[in-house]
C-alpha positions as CSV (number, residue, x, y, z in Angstrom):
1,M,-10.8,21.3,-4.5
2,H,-7.4,21.9,-2.8
3,T,-5.2,18.9,-2.5
4,T,-2.5,20.5,-0.4
5,C,-2.4,21.0,3.3
6,G,0.3,23.2,4.7
7,G,2.3,22.8,1.5
8,I,1.9,19.0,1.5
9,D,0.4,17.3,-1.5
10,V,-2.3,15.1,0.2
11,K,-2.9,13.0,-2.9
12,K,0.8,12.1,-3.2
13,V,1.0,11.2,0.5
14,L,-2.2,9.1,0.3
15,Y,-0.9,7.4,-2.9
16,K,2.4,6.5,-1.2
17,I,0.6,5.1,1.8
18,W,-1.7,3.0,-0.4
19,K,1.3,1.8,-2.5
20,N,3.3,0.8,0.6
21,T,0.3,-0.9,2.1
22,V,-0.2,-3.0,-1.0
23,L,3.6,-3.9,-1.1
24,F,3.5,-4.6,2.7
25,Y,0.5,-7.0,2.2
26,I,2.1,-8.8,-0.7
27,G,5.4,-9.1,1.2
28,G,3.7,-10.4,4.3
29,M,1.7,-13.0,2.3
30,C,4.8,-14.1,0.4
31,Y,6.7,-14.6,3.6
32,I,3.9,-16.7,5.1
33,C,3.9,-18.8,1.9
34,L,7.7,-19.3,2.1
35,E,7.4,-20.4,5.7
36,L,4.6,-22.8,4.8
37,L,6.8,-24.3,2.1
38,W,9.9,-24.4,4.2
39,R,8.6,-25.7,7.5
40,S,4.9,-26.5,6.9
41,W,3.6,-23.9,9.4
42,S,3.8,-20.2,10.2
43,H,2.6,-17.8,12.9
44,G,0.4,-14.8,12.3
45,A,3.1,-12.5,13.7
46,M,5.3,-13.4,10.8
47,F,3.0,-11.5,8.4
48,P,4.0,-8.0,9.6
49,V,7.6,-9.1,9.9
50,G,7.6,-10.3,6.3
51,G,5.8,-7.1,5.2
52,I,8.4,-4.9,6.9
53,C,11.3,-6.9,5.4
54,F,9.7,-6.6,1.9
55,L,9.3,-2.9,2.2
56,L,12.8,-2.4,3.4
57,I,14.2,-4.5,0.6
58,G,12.1,-2.5,-1.9
59,H,13.3,0.8,-0.6
60,I,17.0,-0.1,-1.0
61,E,16.7,1.5,-4.5
62,S,15.5,4.7,-2.9
63,F,18.6,5.0,-0.8
64,F,21.2,3.5,-3.1
65,P,20.0,4.1,-6.7
66,G,21.7,1.9,-9.3
67,L,23.2,-0.4,-6.6
68,P,24.0,-3.7,-8.4
69,Q,22.0,-6.8,-7.5
70,F,24.7,-8.7,-5.6
71,P,25.4,-5.9,-3.0
72,R,21.7,-5.2,-2.9
73,A,21.0,-8.8,-1.9
74,V,23.7,-8.6,0.7
75,L,22.2,-5.4,2.1
76,G,18.8,-7.0,2.0
77,A,20.1,-10.0,4.0
78,V,21.6,-7.6,6.6
79,L,18.2,-5.8,6.9
80,V,16.2,-9.0,7.2
81,T,18.7,-10.4,9.8
82,L,18.3,-7.2,11.8
83,V,14.5,-7.3,11.6
84,E,14.7,-11.0,12.6
85,L,16.9,-10.2,15.6
86,V,14.6,-7.3,16.8
87,S,11.4,-9.2,16.1
88,G,12.8,-12.4,17.6
89,A,13.9,-10.6,20.8
90,F,10.4,-9.2,21.1
91,L,8.2,-12.1,20.0
92,N,10.3,-15.0,21.2
93,L,12.3,-13.8,24.1
94,Y,10.0,-11.1,25.6
95,L,6.6,-12.5,24.7
96,G,7.7,-16.1,24.9
97,L,6.0,-17.1,21.6
98,N,8.8,-19.4,20.5
99,I,8.1,-18.9,16.8
100,W,11.6,-19.9,15.9
101,D,14.8,-20.9,17.8
102,Y,18.2,-21.2,16.2
103,G,19.7,-22.0,19.6
104,T,21.1,-25.3,18.3
105,M,22.7,-23.8,15.2
106,A,26.4,-22.7,15.0
107,Y,27.3,-19.1,15.9
108,N,23.7,-18.1,16.8
109,L,22.9,-15.0,18.7
110,L,20.4,-15.5,21.4
111,G,18.8,-18.2,19.3
112,Q,17.3,-15.5,17.1
113,I,19.7,-15.2,14.2
114,C,22.5,-17.3,12.8
115,P,24.9,-17.3,9.7
116,A,23.1,-20.1,8.0
117,F,19.9,-18.1,7.8
118,F,21.8,-15.0,6.8
119,F,22.8,-16.8,3.6
120,L,19.3,-18.0,3.1
121,W,18.1,-14.4,3.4
122,F,20.7,-13.4,0.8
123,F,18.9,-15.5,-1.8
124,V,15.4,-14.6,-0.6
125,S,16.3,-10.8,-0.6
126,G,17.6,-11.1,-4.2
127,A,14.3,-12.7,-5.2
128,A,12.3,-10.2,-3.2
129,N,14.1,-7.3,-4.9
130,L,13.2,-8.6,-8.3
131,L,9.6,-9.2,-7.2
132,D,9.4,-5.6,-5.8
133,L,10.8,-4.3,-9.1
134,G,8.2,-6.2,-11.1
135,L,5.3,-5.2,-8.8
136,R,6.3,-1.6,-9.0
137,R,6.3,-1.7,-12.8
138,M,3.1,-3.7,-13.2
139,L,1.0,-2.2,-10.4
140,F,2.2,1.3,-10.1
141,G,3.8,2.1,-13.5
142,E,7.2,2.8,-12.1
143,K,10.1,2.8,-14.6
144,R,12.9,1.5,-12.3
145,A,15.6,-0.1,-14.3
146,L,17.0,-3.6,-13.5
147,A,20.4,-3.0,-11.8
148,P,23.4,-4.9,-13.1
149,L,24.4,-8.1,-11.3
150,I,27.7,-6.9,-9.9
């Protein structure tokens, strides 16, 4: 049986889709759990937002191999903040769901992002990066090395 189609290894593509789906699901569930711990409630729309953020954080290694943990956490916080801005603009401002509102916090942008939560995302991104590394080793047998702290 041929596993290529137009020069594309179909098995590899399906495996990558499956792996990213598993990581997306775990990231979405972890984010929902974090929200439940932080503010005692969450919204279903936060599942895909959390899954997207977790995938982006996990793929930092693909774009910046060997990047130390500290700048990786900073980059993760930037990515999460951008996802938060885009998803907040759509979910909260456009659809009017009012899932979160940072409007009363200092230096907020449209009530969707603020510096205080950027710093929270820094720590969450650092933990998410380590979780991603562990999951990739445990579930998928990847041999990524733990990057240095700085």
